[in-house]
C-alpha positions in Angstrom: 9.4 -123.7 -18.6 8.5 -123.3 -15.0 5.8 -121.1 -13.6 7.0 -118.5 -11.1 5.6 -118.6 -7.6 3.0 -121.2 -8.5 3.1 -122.6 -4.9 1.6 -119.3 -3.7 -1.6 -120.0 -5.7 -1.8 -123.6 -4.3 -1.2 -122.4 -0.8 -3.7 -119.5 -0.8 -6.4 -120.6 -3.2 -6.1 -124.4 -2.9 -5.0 -127.1 -5.3 -8.3 -127.1 -7.2 -7.7 -123.6 -8.4 -4.0 -124.4 -8.9 -5.1 -127.1 -11.4 -7.5 -124.6 -13.1 -4.6 -122.3 -13.5 -2.3 -125.0 -15.0 -5.1 -126.0 -17.5 -5.7 -122.4 -18.5 -1.9 -121.8 -19.0 -1.6 -125.0 -21.1 -4.5 -123.9 -23.4 -3.0 -120.5 -23.9 0.4 -121.8 -24.6 -0.9 -124.4 -27.1 -2.7 -121.7 -29.1 0.6 -119.7 -29.3 2.9 -122.4 -30.6 3.2 -123.6 -34.2 1.8 -126.9 -35.5 5.4 -128.3 -35.7 6.0 -127.7 -32.0 5.3 -130.2 -29.2 4.2 -128.9 -25.8 3.9 -131.2 -22.8 3.3 -130.8 -19.0 6.3 -132.5 -17.5 5.2 -132.4 -13.9 3.9 -130.0 -11.3 4.1 -126.5 -12.8 6.9 -127.4 -15.3 6.3 -127.6 -19.1 8.6 -128.9 -21.8 8.5 -127.5 -25.3 10.2 -129.3 -28.3 10.9 -126.9 -31.1 12.0 -127.9 -34.6 12.4 -125.9 -37.9 13.5 -122.6 -36.3 16.0 -119.9 -37.3 18.7 -120.1 -34.6 18.5 -118.2 -31.3 16.4 -115.5 -32.9 13.7 -117.9 -33.9 13.5 -119.5 -30.5 13.6 -116.1 -28.7 10.8 -114.8 -30.9 8.5 -117.8 -30.0 9.3 -117.6 -26.3 8.6 -113.9 -26.2 5.2 -114.7 -27.7 4.6 -117.2 -24.9 5.5 -114.6 -22.3 3.0 -112.3 -23.8 0.3 -114.9 -23.6 1.1 -115.4 -19.9 1.1 -111.6 -19.3 -2.7 -111.7 -19.9 -3.1 -113.5 -16.6 -5.6 -116.2 -15.6 -9.1 -115.5 -14.2 -9.9 -117.6 -11.1 -13.1 -116.9 -9.0 -13.6 -113.7 -11.1 -10.2 -112.4 -10.2 -7.4 -112.1 -12.8 -4.1 -113.4 -11.4 -0.8 -112.5 -13.1 1.3 -115.4 -14.4 5.0 -115.3 -15.2 7.4 -118.1 -16.1 11.1 -118.8 -16.4 12.4 -120.4 -19.6 15.6 -122.4 -20.2 16.6 -123.5 -23.6 19.2 -125.9 -25.0 20.1 -126.6 -28.6 20.8 -129.8 -30.5 23.6 -130.8 -31.1 25.6 -127.9 -29.6 24.3 -128.5 -26.0 23.8 -132.2 -26.1 23.0 -135.1 -28.4 20.7 -137.1 -26.1 17.4 -136.4 -24.5 19.0 -136.6 -21.1 21.7 -134.1 -21.9 19.3 -131.6 -23.6 16.7 -131.8 -20.8 19.3 -131.4 -18.1 21.0 -128.4 -19.7 17.6 -126.7 -20.5 16.7 -127.3 -16.8 20.0 -125.7 -15.7 19.3 -122.7 -17.9 15.8 -122.4 -16.5 17.1 -122.2 -13.0 19.6 -119.6 -14.1 16.6 -117.6 -15.5 15.0 -117.8 -12.1 18.2 -116.6 -10.4 18.0 -113.5 -12.7 14.6 -112.5 -11.3 12.0 -114.8 -12.8 9.9 -114.0 -16.0 13.1 -114.5 -17.9 14.6 -116.5 -20.8 18.1 -118.1 -20.5 20.0 -120.1 -23.1 22.3 -122.8 -21.9 26.1 -122.1 -21.9 29.1 -123.9 -20.5 29.3 -121.2 -17.9 25.9 -122.3 -16.5 27.2 -125.9 -16.3 30.3 -124.7 -14.4 28.2 -122.8 -12.0 26.0 -125.8 -11.4 29.0 -128.0 -10.7 30.3 -125.3 -8.4 27.0 -125.1 -6.6 26.8 -128.9 -6.1 30.4 -129.0 -4.8 29.8 -126.3 -2.3 26.5 -127.7 -1.2 28.2 -131.1 -0.6 31.0 -129.4 1.3 28.5 -127.6 3.6 26.6 -130.7 4.3 29.8 -132.5 5.2 30.9 -129.5 7.3 27.7 -129.7 9.4 28.3 -133.4 10.0 32.0 -133.3 10.7 32.3 -130.1 12.8 34.2 -128.2 10.1 32.4 -125.0 10.9 33.9 -122.5 13.4 33.0 -119.1 14.8 35.7 -116.4 14.9 35.1 -113.3 17.0 36.0 -109.7 16.0 36.0 -107.2 18.9 33.9 -104.0 18.7 35.6 -101.0 20.3 33.8 -98.3 22.3 35.3 -95.2 20.9 34.9 -93.2 24.1 36.1 -95.6 26.7 38.3 -97.6 24.3 37.0 -100.8 25.9 35.6 -103.9 24.2 31.9 -104.0 24.8 30.9 -106.6 22.2 32.1 -108.7 19.4 30.8 -110.0 16.1 30.7 -113.8 15.6 31.8 -114.5 12.0 31.3 -117.9 10.5 34.2 -119.8 9.1 34.0 -123.0 7.0 36.8 -125.5 6.0 36.9 -127.9 3.2 37.9 -131.6 3.3 41.6 -130.6 3.3 41.0 -128.2 6.2 41.5 -125.2 3.9 39.3 -122.1 4.7 36.5 -121.3 2.2 35.6 -117.7 1.7 32.1 -116.7 3.1 31.6 -115.0 -0.2 31.6 -118.5 -1.7 29.6 -120.5 0.7 27.0 -118.1 2.1 25.2 -117.5 -1.2 25.1 -121.3 -1.8 23.8 -121.9 1.8 21.0 -119.3 1.1 20.0 -120.8 -2.2 20.1 -124.4 -1.0 18.2 -123.8 2.2 21.1 -125.0 4.3 21.3 -121.6 5.8 18.6 -122.6 8.4 20.7 -125.6 9.6 23.8 -123.5 9.6 22.0 -120.6 11.3 20.8 -123.0 14.1 24.4 -124.2 14.5 25.7 -120.6 14.8 23.1 -119.7 17.5 23.9 -122.9 19.5 27.7 -122.3 19.2 27.5 -118.7 20.3 25.5 -119.7 23.3 28.0 -122.4 24.2 30.8 -119.8 24.0 29.0 -117.3 26.1 28.5 -120.0 28.7 32.2 -120.9 28.6 33.1 -117.3 29.2 31.1 -117.0 32.3 33.3 -116.5 35.4 36.0 -114.9 33.2 36.7 -111.3 32.3 34.8 -111.9 29.1 31.5 -112.7 30.8 30.2 -109.2 30.2 30.9 -109.4 26.4 27.9 -109.3 24.1 28.2 -111.6 21.1 26.4 -110.5 17.9 25.5 -113.2 15.4 24.3 -112.7 11.8 20.8 -113.8 10.8 19.6 -114.5 7.3 16.3 -113.3 6.0 15.3 -116.9 5.5 15.8 -117.6 9.2 13.6 -114.7 10.0 10.8 -116.4 8.0 10.8 -119.1 10.7 7.8 -118.3 12.9 9.5 -120.0 15.8 12.9 -118.2 15.5 12.5 -115.9 18.5 11.3 -118.7 20.7 14.1 -121.0 19.6 16.7 -118.3 20.4 15.2 -117.5 23.7 15.0 -121.2 24.6 18.6 -121.7 23.9 19.6 -118.7 26.0 17.5 -120.1 28.8 19.0 -123.6 28.5 22.5 -122.2 28.8 21.4 -119.9 31.7 22.3 -116.8 29.7 20.6 -113.4 29.8 19.1 -112.1 26.6 21.2 -108.9 26.5 24.3 -111.1 26.2 23.3 -111.9 22.6 22.8 -109.6 19.7 21.6 -110.3 16.2 22.5 -108.5 12.9 20.5 -108.5 9.8 21.3 -106.6 6.6 19.2 -103.6 5.8 17.4 -105.2 2.8 16.5 -108.2 4.9 15.0 -106.1 7.7 13.2 -103.6 5.5 11.9 -106.4 3.3 10.4 -108.3 6.2 6.7 -108.7 6.5 4.5 -108.3 9.7 5.1 -111.9 10.9 8.9 -111.4 10.5 8.8 -108.1 12.3 7.0 -109.8 15.2 10.0 -112.1 15.6 12.3 -109.2 15.9 10.0 -107.4 18.3 9.8 -110.5 20.5 13.6 -110.7 20.6 14.0 -107.0 21.3 11.4 -107.0 24.1 13.2 -109.9 25.7 16.5 -107.9 25.7 18.3 -109.2 22.6 20.2 -106.5 20.8 19.0 -105.9 17.2 21.3 -104.3 14.7 21.0 -103.4 11.0 24.1 -104.3 9.1 25.5 -102.7 5.9 23.3 -99.7 6.5 23.2 -97.2 3.6 23.7 -99.8 0.9 20.0 -100.8 0.5 16.6 -99.1 0.7 17.6 -96.8 3.6 14.0 -96.1 4.4 13.7 -93.7 7.3 10.0 -94.8 7.8 11.2 -98.3 8.5 13.8 -97.1 10.9 11.0 -95.5 12.9 8.9 -98.6 13.0 11.5 -101.4 13.4 12.5 -102.7 16.9 16.2 -102.1 16.4 19.0 -100.9 18.7 21.8 -99.9 16.5 22.9 -99.1 12.9 26.1 -100.5 11.4 27.6 -98.3 8.6 28.9 -100.2 5.7 32.7 -100.2 5.2 32.5 -98.8 1.7 31.4 -95.3 3.0 34.4 -95.2 5.4 36.9 -96.3 2.7 35.9 -93.3 0.5 35.0 -90.8 3.1 38.6 -89.5 3.5 38.6 -88.3 -0.1 35.0 -88.0 -1.1 32.7 -85.4 0.4 29.6 -87.3 -0.7 30.5 -90.4 1.3 31.5 -88.2 4.3 28.1 -86.4 4.1 26.3 -89.8 4.0 28.2 -91.0 7.1 27.4 -87.8 9.0 23.7 -88.1 8.0 23.5 -91.7 9.2 25.1 -90.9 12.5 22.9 -87.9 13.1 19.7 -89.8 12.2 20.7 -92.8 14.3 21.4 -90.7 17.4 18.2 -88.7 17.0 16.3 -92.0 17.0 18.1 -93.2 20.1 20.2 -95.8 18.3 23.9 -96.5 18.7 26.0 -96.3 15.6 28.9 -98.6 14.7 31.2 -98.4 11.7 33.1 -101.4 10.3 36.2 -101.7 8.3 38.5 -99.3 10.3 42.0 -100.1 9.1 44.1 -97.0 9.7 44.6 -94.5 12.6 43.3 -91.8 10.2 40.1 -93.6 9.8 39.9 -94.1 13.6 40.3 -90.3 14.1 37.6 -89.7 11.5 35.0 -91.9 13.0 35.7 -90.5 16.4 35.3 -86.9 15.1 32.0 -87.9 13.4 30.6 -89.1 16.7 30.4 -92.9 16.0 29.8 -94.9 19.1 31.6 -98.1 18.3 34.0 -99.4 15.6 35.5 -102.6 14.4 38.2 -103.4 11.9 41.7 -104.7 11.4 43.2 -101.7 13.1 41.9 -103.0 16.4 41.8 -106.8 15.8 41.2 -109.4 13.1 38.5 -112.0 13.7 40.0 -114.7 15.9 39.1 -118.1 17.4 37.5 -118.0 20.8 40.5 -119.3 22.7 42.6 -116.3 21.6 40.1 -113.7 22.9 41.2 -113.7 26.6 44.9 -113.1 25.7 43.9 -110.4 23.2 41.9 -108.5 25.8 44.7 -108.8 28.4 47.3 -107.3 26.1 45.2 -105.1 23.9 46.0 -101.4 23.7 43.6 -99.4 21.6 44.3 -96.0 20.1 43.3 -93.2 22.4 
């Protein structure tokens, strides 16, 4: 059992009150268990409970639900009642292990699975959990190696101005390769990078690499191209993010408007005041701020009014269904109208057919990207692509 968000108590109230909370939790839990059970504090905010003489999963679940109810009562510190929740992971002998090490390790893996499901949860160990843990460790190892051995690349996908049919900008998309130089899907490595914390190191690499490429394109026909990079919400939590980006732009003698940053709707709308200040600092310096996957998250118009953003990017799912679904068509029209009324440019992604191209033009989208125009490509292919490109008129 691991307390959820315990670090917040330590950081805000101090370790003394953190110790008080742990003591209070331990007393409450001890009263709720049976005489035949053994409860111990294993370390930090983690407790281990040894249960014997129980009636299968149902008996364990019943006891753990009772412990959750005890925690729901909260803990009073300085006259204020603080809510307490915990994540529970359970393993059974002999099904899930025959040694203490195996049982503890599997219960620990189940506990982290419970945290992944949103905290305040109970999770029983399964072989699937072990498979996921092995996969997580393999991908984490691969990402660490990729950072050391230059096995990361940026590929660039042009964004088309739908009126002039020129390429004004491109999105930098991260590519990762395993030890045999085989590409690994972003759907595989991005969630692991987020969970492991490696997203910050990878994000720094992306910023540096994009600046290097913009510098390399100076003096060529690509020097006016803006490169948009994707930022993670965890990167946005770095209070020095804006300064770091602007310093890199300065070091490479680049102008801020040559770089854009994209964040998903949920990451931007879920940001706090400190994170919003990072975006404001970038936007005020001239960096282009865009909300990606718009329409799939909170879609709060209040936040649209407050946030320092320059453009909205409509998620490809709406476009895929808009040709045959009036609801999706109406949502696209509404996003475009709202975006334009707020002075924002609107880009749609995932354009794959000429019919979709005609649709986004008729709806008044400003820019588009997708396989119809170009697939993401390595930087060295961009000059030849722009020289020979002929976009639909």
